[in-house]
DRENLO-129441 format. One record per atom (N, C-alpha, C, O): x, y, z. Coordinates in steps of 0.05 Angstrom, whole numbers, plus 5000, padded with zeros to 4 digits. Example, Ala and Ser with C-alpha at 12.3 -4.5 7.8 and 13.67 -1.06 7.14 Angstrom:
<recs>
+------+------+------+
:    u :    v :    w :
+------+------+------+
: 5264 : 4886 : 5156 :
: 5246 : 4910 : 5156 :
: 5264 : 4934 : 5156 :
: 5285 : 4934 : 5169 :
: 5257 : 4955 : 5142 :
: 5273 : 4979 : 5143 :
: 5258 : 5001 : 5157 :
: 5268 : 5023 : 5161 :
+------+------+------+
</recs>
This chain:
<recs>
+------+------+------+
:    u :    v :    w :
+------+------+------+
: 5088 : 5240 : 5107 :
: 5109 : 5219 : 5106 :
: 5116 : 5207 : 5119 :
: 5115 : 5218 : 5141 :
: 5127 : 5173 : 5121 :
: 5129 : 5147 : 5136 :
: 5141 : 5154 : 5151 :
: 5158 : 5171 : 5144 :
: 5142 : 5147 : 5178 :
: 5172 : 5146 : 5195 :
: 5190 : 5137 : 5177 :
: 5184 : 5126 : 5156 :
: 5227 : 5146 : 5189 :
: 5237 : 5130 : 5181 :
: 5246 : 5107 : 5188 :
: 5267 : 5099 : 5177 :
: 5235 : 5093 : 5202 :
: 5242 : 5068 : 5225 :
: 5216 : 5044 : 5206 :
: 5219 : 5020 : 5203 :
: 5194 : 5060 : 5195 :
: 5176 : 5044 : 5177 :
: 5178 : 5050 : 5146 :
: 5160 : 5047 : 5130 :
: 5199 : 5056 : 5141 :
: 5206 : 5054 : 5111 :
: 5217 : 5019 : 5107 :
: 5224 : 4999 : 5119 :
: 5210 : 5037 : 5072 :
: 5220 : 5004 : 5062 :
: 5255 : 5013 : 5047 :
: 5255 : 5025 : 5025 :
: 5278 : 5005 : 5059 :
: 5299 : 5013 : 5032 :
: 5303 : 4991 : 5010 :
: 5293 : 4969 : 5006 :
: 5326 : 5009 : 4997 :
: 5329 : 4995 : 4964 :
: 5329 : 4967 : 4972 :
: 5311 : 4954 : 4962 :
: 5347 : 4954 : 4988 :
: 5349 : 4930 : 4985 :
: 5336 : 4910 : 4990 :
: 5341 : 4888 : 4979 :
: 5312 : 4915 : 5012 :
: 5290 : 4915 : 5013 :
: 5268 : 4908 : 4994 :
: 5257 : 4887 : 4991 :
: 5265 : 4931 : 4982 :
: 5244 : 4940 : 4956 :
: 5257 : 4923 : 4931 :
: 5241 : 4919 : 4913 :
: 5288 : 4912 : 4928 :
: 5289 : 4893 : 4911 :
: 5288 : 4863 : 4914 :
: 5288 : 4845 : 4897 :
: 5285 : 4862 : 4939 :
: 5291 : 4835 : 4951 :
: 5271 : 4825 : 4951 :
: 5269 : 4800 : 4949 :
: 5237 : 4852 : 4958 :
: 5211 : 4841 : 4956 :
: 5207 : 4832 : 4930 :
: 5202 : 4808 : 4926 :
: 5207 : 4850 : 4907 :
: 5204 : 4855 : 4881 :
: 5215 : 4822 : 4867 :
: 5202 : 4807 : 4852 :
: 5231 : 4820 : 4875 :
: 5251 : 4787 : 4868 :
: 5235 : 4769 : 4873 :
: 5226 : 4756 : 4854 :
: 5225 : 4760 : 4908 :
: 5216 : 4744 : 4914 :
: 5192 : 4746 : 4934 :
: 5177 : 4727 : 4940 :
: 5191 : 4770 : 4941 :
: 5159 : 4772 : 4944 :
: 5130 : 4758 : 4932 :
: 5129 : 4751 : 4909 :
: 5104 : 4753 : 4953 :
: 5085 : 4745 : 4943 :
: 5074 : 4770 : 4932 :
: 5085 : 4792 : 4938 :
: 5048 : 4769 : 4913 :
: 5034 : 4784 : 4905 :
: 5009 : 4782 : 4902 :
: 5000 : 4763 : 4890 :
: 4989 : 4806 : 4915 :
: 4959 : 4800 : 4909 :
: 4950 : 4820 : 4904 :
: 4962 : 4841 : 4908 :
: 4918 : 4819 : 4891 :
: 4916 : 4833 : 4865 :
: 4894 : 4853 : 4877 :
: 4879 : 4833 : 4881 :
: 4881 : 4871 : 4884 :
: 4856 : 4880 : 4880 :
: 4843 : 4901 : 4857 :
: 4859 : 4908 : 4839 :
: 4817 : 4912 : 4856 :
: 4812 : 4925 : 4834 :
: 4832 : 4946 : 4831 :
: 4841 : 4949 : 4809 :
: 4840 : 4962 : 4849 :
: 4844 : 4991 : 4856 :
: 4877 : 4988 : 4859 :
: 4890 : 5000 : 4843 :
: 4893 : 4971 : 4882 :
: 4921 : 4968 : 4888 :
: 4923 : 4940 : 4888 :
: 4906 : 4923 : 4890 :
: 4946 : 4938 : 4885 :
: 4961 : 4917 : 4882 :
: 4987 : 4906 : 4905 :
: 5002 : 4925 : 4906 :
: 4995 : 4885 : 4921 :
: 5009 : 4883 : 4938 :
: 5030 : 4859 : 4942 :
: 5024 : 4835 : 4942 :
: 5058 : 4872 : 4944 :
: 5077 : 4859 : 4939 :
: 5086 : 4852 : 4962 :
: 5089 : 4875 : 4970 :
: 5096 : 4833 : 4989 :
: 5097 : 4828 : 5009 :
: 5123 : 4810 : 5014 :
: 5132 : 4792 : 4999 :
: 5132 : 4819 : 5041 :
: 5137 : 4788 : 5053 :
: 5138 : 4786 : 5070 :
: 5161 : 4781 : 5062 :
: 5137 : 4782 : 5096 :
: 5136 : 4780 : 5127 :
: 5166 : 4779 : 5137 :
: 5184 : 4766 : 5128 :
: 5167 : 4801 : 5163 :
: 5191 : 4805 : 5175 :
: 5189 : 4794 : 5199 :
: 5182 : 4813 : 5213 :
: 5193 : 4766 : 5217 :
: 5186 : 4762 : 5224 :
: 5204 : 4783 : 5251 :
: 5191 : 4792 : 5269 :
: 5224 : 4787 : 5250 :
: 5237 : 4797 : 5264 :
: 5243 : 4827 : 5272 :
: 5260 : 4836 : 5288 :
: 5222 : 4840 : 5252 :
: 5214 : 4857 : 5244 :
: 5189 : 4872 : 5271 :
: 5175 : 4852 : 5271 :
: 5181 : 4883 : 5284 :
: 5165 : 4885 : 5321 :
: 5147 : 4904 : 5306 :
: 5124 : 4902 : 5316 :
: 5149 : 4927 : 5280 :
: 5139 : 4944 : 5266 :
: 5132 : 4932 : 5243 :
: 5148 : 4916 : 5233 :
: 5103 : 4936 : 5229 :
: 5104 : 4939 : 5203 :
: 5123 : 4962 : 5184 :
: 5131 : 4983 : 5195 :
: 5129 : 4956 : 5151 :
: 5132 : 4976 : 5136 :
: 5126 : 4976 : 5117 :
: 5123 : 4953 : 5107 :
: 5121 : 4996 : 5102 :
: 5102 : 4992 : 5071 :
: 5118 : 5019 : 5061 :
: 5129 : 5038 : 5073 :
: 5116 : 5013 : 5033 :
: 5122 : 5048 : 5009 :
: 5101 : 5031 : 4993 :
: 5095 : 5007 : 4990 :
: 5090 : 5063 : 4983 :
: 5072 : 5062 : 4969 :
: 5079 : 5065 : 4929 :
: 5101 : 5075 : 4927 :
: 5071 : 5061 : 4909 :
: 5075 : 5067 : 4889 :
: 5053 : 5075 : 4869 :
: 5035 : 5061 : 4859 :
: 5057 : 5103 : 4865 :
: 5037 : 5118 : 4848 :
: 5045 : 5123 : 4819 :
: 5053 : 5146 : 4816 :
: 5045 : 5110 : 4799 :
: 5063 : 5110 : 4779 :
: 5052 : 5135 : 4760 :
: 5032 : 5142 : 4772 :
: 5055 : 5154 : 4733 :
: 5054 : 5179 : 4731 :
: 5028 : 5175 : 4705 :
: 5017 : 5192 : 4691 :
: 5026 : 5141 : 4706 :
: 5003 : 5131 : 4678 :
: 4980 : 5137 : 4701 :
: 4964 : 5152 : 4691 :
: 4975 : 5133 : 4719 :
: 4956 : 5125 : 4743 :
: 4946 : 5157 : 4741 :
: 4923 : 5163 : 4734 :
: 4963 : 5175 : 4748 :
: 4959 : 5207 : 4755 :
: 4973 : 5219 : 4754 :
: 4989 : 5222 : 4772 :
: 4974 : 5231 : 4736 :
: 5000 : 5260 : 4721 :
: 5001 : 5277 : 4736 :
: 5022 : 5290 : 4730 :
: 4992 : 5286 : 4753 :
: 5004 : 5309 : 4777 :
: 5012 : 5295 : 4797 :
: 5004 : 5273 : 4806 :
: 5038 : 5314 : 4806 :
: 5043 : 5303 : 4833 :
: 5030 : 5297 : 4859 :
: 5033 : 5283 : 4879 :
: 5006 : 5322 : 4844 :
: 4995 : 5333 : 4866 :
: 4973 : 5312 : 4880 :
: 4970 : 5309 : 4904 :
: 4963 : 5301 : 4862 :
: 4948 : 5272 : 4854 :
: 4959 : 5242 : 4868 :
: 4950 : 5227 : 4885 :
: 4985 : 5241 : 4852 :
: 4997 : 5222 : 4875 :
: 5004 : 5225 : 4897 :
: 5003 : 5206 : 4912 :
: 5014 : 5250 : 4906 :
: 5015 : 5255 : 4938 :
: 4991 : 5248 : 4956 :
: 4989 : 5236 : 4977 :
: 4977 : 5258 : 4944 :
: 4949 : 5256 : 4966 :
: 4947 : 5226 : 4959 :
: 4938 : 5212 : 4978 :
: 4954 : 5212 : 4935 :
: 4945 : 5185 : 4948 :
: 4967 : 5165 : 4968 :
: 4963 : 5147 : 4983 :
: 4982 : 5175 : 4961 :
: 5013 : 5160 : 4975 :
: 5005 : 5180 : 5003 :
: 5021 : 5174 : 5021 :
: 4993 : 5192 : 5009 :
: 4984 : 5210 : 5044 :
: 4959 : 5187 : 5049 :
: 4960 : 5174 : 5071 :
: 4945 : 5183 : 5037 :
: 4925 : 5169 : 5041 :
: 4918 : 5141 : 5053 :
: 4902 : 5132 : 5070 :
: 4945 : 5128 : 5028 :
: 4956 : 5111 : 5036 :
: 4975 : 5096 : 5062 :
: 4978 : 5074 : 5071 :
: 4986 : 5123 : 5066 :
: 5013 : 5116 : 5095 :
: 4992 : 5115 : 5108 :
: 4989 : 5091 : 5115 :
: 4965 : 5138 : 5120 :
: 4948 : 5141 : 5128 :
: 4933 : 5116 : 5149 :
: 4930 : 5113 : 5173 :
: 4928 : 5097 : 5120 :
: 4909 : 5070 : 5112 :
: 4923 : 5054 : 5136 :
: 4912 : 5052 : 5158 :
: 4946 : 5044 : 5131 :
: 4963 : 5033 : 5137 :
: 4977 : 5025 : 5156 :
: 4985 : 5003 : 5165 :
: 4979 : 5062 : 5165 :
: 4982 : 5060 : 5202 :
: 4957 : 5056 : 5219 :
: 4958 : 5047 : 5241 :
: 4927 : 5065 : 5204 :
: 4912 : 5067 : 5220 :
: 4913 : 5027 : 5214 :
: 4914 : 5017 : 5237 :
: 4913 : 5008 : 5197 :
: 4910 : 4989 : 5203 :
: 4920 : 4971 : 5223 :
: 4904 : 4957 : 5235 :
: 4958 : 4968 : 5229 :
: 4979 : 4963 : 5229 :
: 4968 : 4969 : 5266 :
: 4974 : 4951 : 5281 :
: 4958 : 4986 : 5275 :
: 4953 : 4986 : 5296 :
: 4920 : 4976 : 5308 :
: 4910 : 4990 : 5325 :
: 4910 : 4959 : 5301 :
: 4895 : 4947 : 5291 :
: 4891 : 4923 : 5321 :
: 4910 : 4908 : 5323 :
: 4878 : 4920 : 5333 :
: 4877 : 4893 : 5341 :
: 4886 : 4857 : 5335 :
: 4899 : 4839 : 5346 :
: 4872 : 4861 : 5314 :
: 4879 : 4835 : 5290 :
: 4901 : 4838 : 5269 :
: 4900 : 4822 : 5250 :
: 4922 : 4857 : 5271 :
: 4943 : 4855 : 5249 :
: 4966 : 4841 : 5272 :
: 4982 : 4850 : 5288 :
: 4956 : 4816 : 5263 :
: 4972 : 4787 : 5276 :
: 5011 : 4794 : 5259 :
: 5027 : 4778 : 5269 :
: 5017 : 4804 : 5247 :
: 5049 : 4797 : 5240 :
: 5045 : 4828 : 5226 :
: 5028 : 4845 : 5221 :
: 5076 : 4824 : 5221 :
: 5092 : 4852 : 5221 :
: 5104 : 4842 : 5183 :
: 5122 : 4826 : 5177 :
: 5087 : 4858 : 5164 :
: 5093 : 4852 : 5136 :
: 5118 : 4876 : 5124 :
: 5124 : 4897 : 5135 :
: 5129 : 4866 : 5100 :
: 5141 : 4886 : 5093 :
: 5122 : 4885 : 5060 :
: 5118 : 4868 : 5042 :
: 5114 : 4910 : 5064 :
: 5093 : 4908 : 5038 :
: 5106 : 4929 : 5026 :
: 5125 : 4943 : 5033 :
: 5090 : 4930 : 5003 :
: 5092 : 4951 : 4983 :
: 5069 : 4956 : 4964 :
: 5068 : 4942 : 4944 :
: 5054 : 4972 : 4967 :
: 5025 : 4979 : 4945 :
: 5032 : 4998 : 4922 :
: 5044 : 5019 : 4920 :
: 5021 : 4984 : 4910 :
: 5024 : 4999 : 4888 :
: 4995 : 5002 : 4874 :
: 4981 : 4983 : 4869 :
: 4991 : 5023 : 4870 :
: 4963 : 5037 : 4853 :
: 4957 : 5024 : 4827 :
: 4975 : 5027 : 4810 :
: 4944 : 5015 : 4822 :
: 4935 : 5011 : 4794 :
: 4913 : 5027 : 4783 :
: 4906 : 5047 : 4796 :
: 4903 : 5022 : 4765 :
: 4882 : 5040 : 4746 :
: 4859 : 5053 : 4772 :
: 4851 : 5040 : 4791 :
: 4851 : 5086 : 4765 :
: 4837 : 5087 : 4787 :
: 4800 : 5098 : 4762 :
: 4797 : 5110 : 4741 :
: 4789 : 5089 : 4774 :
: 4759 : 5100 : 4758 :
: 4762 : 5126 : 4744 :
: 4779 : 5140 : 4754 :
: 4745 : 5139 : 4718 :
: 4751 : 5152 : 4712 :
: 4728 : 5181 : 4697 :
: 4718 : 5179 : 4674 :
: 4724 : 5198 : 4711 :
: 4701 : 5213 : 4704 :
: 4692 : 5227 : 4674 :
: 4711 : 5241 : 4666 :
: 4679 : 5227 : 4662 :
: 4673 : 5237 : 4644 :
: 4688 : 5249 : 4621 :
: 4685 : 5243 : 4598 :
: 4707 : 5270 : 4634 :
: 4727 : 5276 : 4613 :
: 4752 : 5257 : 4614 :
: 4774 : 5266 : 4607 :
: 4750 : 5229 : 4624 :
: 4779 : 5218 : 4617 :
: 4793 : 5218 : 4639 :
: 4815 : 5207 : 4637 :
: 4785 : 5229 : 4669 :
: 4805 : 5242 : 4677 :
: 4805 : 5217 : 4707 :
: 4791 : 5197 : 4703 :
: 4813 : 5217 : 4721 :
: 4824 : 5204 : 4738 :
: 4802 : 5211 : 4767 :
: 4804 : 5235 : 4771 :
: 4792 : 5205 : 4777 :
: 4776 : 5207 : 4803 :
: 4796 : 5198 : 4825 :
: 4806 : 5176 : 4824 :
: 4802 : 5220 : 4848 :
: 4818 : 5209 : 4864 :
: 4793 : 5196 : 4882 :
: 4771 : 5205 : 4886 :
: 4806 : 5166 : 4896 :
: 4784 : 5152 : 4911 :
: 4794 : 5159 : 4934 :
: 4816 : 5170 : 4936 :
: 4773 : 5152 : 4964 :
: 4775 : 5168 : 4987 :
: 4798 : 5147 : 5004 :
: 4810 : 5127 : 4996 :
: 4797 : 5158 : 5024 :
: 4812 : 5141 : 5054 :
: 4794 : 5123 : 5058 :
: 4806 : 5101 : 5061 :
: 4788 : 5122 : 5058 :
: 4754 : 5092 : 5063 :
: 4759 : 5073 : 5041 :
: 4762 : 5049 : 5047 :
: 4762 : 5080 : 5013 :
: 4772 : 5055 : 4994 :
: 4794 : 5054 : 4994 :
: 4792 : 5031 : 4987 :
: 4813 : 5058 : 4995 :
: 4851 : 5047 : 5004 :
: 4846 : 5045 : 5029 :
: 4868 : 5035 : 5036 :
: 4829 : 5047 : 5056 :
: 4826 : 5025 : 5065 :
: 4819 : 5000 : 5064 :
: 4830 : 4978 : 5069 :
: 4795 : 5009 : 5055 :
: 4782 : 4976 : 5052 :
: 4802 : 4950 : 5027 :
: 4806 : 4926 : 5028 :
: 4807 : 4964 : 5012 :
: 4825 : 4952 : 4991 :
: 4834 : 4940 : 5010 :
: 4825 : 4919 : 5019 :
: 4864 : 4961 : 5024 :
: 4882 : 4950 : 5040 :
: 4880 : 4923 : 5052 :
: 4890 : 4901 : 5045 :
: 4861 : 4932 : 5076 :
: 4860 : 4918 : 5090 :
: 4850 : 4887 : 5073 :
: 4855 : 4868 : 5088 :
: 4839 : 4878 : 5050 :
: 4826 : 4863 : 5051 :
: 4854 : 4849 : 5031 :
: 4855 : 4825 : 5025 :
: 4873 : 4867 : 5024 :
: 4909 : 4854 : 5013 :
: 4913 : 4836 : 5040 :
: 4915 : 4812 : 5043 :
: 4915 : 4856 : 5058 :
: 4923 : 4840 : 5082 :
: 4924 : 4824 : 5087 :
: 4945 : 4812 : 5089 :
: 4883 : 4808 : 5099 :
: 4873 : 4791 : 5101 :
: 4874 : 4773 : 5089 :
: 4869 : 4750 : 5096 :
: 4884 : 4785 : 5061 :
: 4884 : 4757 : 5044 :
: 4905 : 4742 : 5040 :
: 4904 : 4718 : 5033 :
: 4939 : 4762 : 5047 :
: 4958 : 4764 : 5062 :
: 4968 : 4735 : 5080 :
: 4988 : 4721 : 5079 :
: 4939 : 4736 : 5099 :
: 4949 : 4725 : 5118 :
: 4956 : 4745 : 5150 :
: 4955 : 4740 : 5174 :
: 4964 : 4771 : 5134 :
: 4968 : 4799 : 5154 :
: 4957 : 4799 : 5189 :
: 4966 : 4799 : 5212 :
: 4924 : 4798 : 5169 :
: 4909 : 4804 : 5197 :
: 4885 : 4776 : 5200 :
: 4884 : 4756 : 5185 :
: 4874 : 4779 : 5214 :
: 4848 : 4765 : 5229 :
: 4814 : 4778 : 5218 :
: 4794 : 4768 : 5228 :
+------+------+------+
</recs>
């Protein structure tokens, strides 16, 4: 779970959805707003039931995504403090048409790409 200080509240969530920018990658899309008044980056992760039907799978993806975001926000190239919402899109499927959980490394790579593209990382 994300620490309370770096979570996004309902008002911020609605504001980001209404006015924020949007960037997509194959597995994850990101809605964001720069927050110059905040000293820490804050994030939310959304994994829909359409993406993965089990709660265990959704929570695993959320935990991996939060851990990746925390690690990226501590890097020296992390210049600004974003308020971001990460949405998992489609996951790769196995031969039985079941979604395959992606690794933490793949999630971190996609998040880094999205944050660089939005200008939050050098």
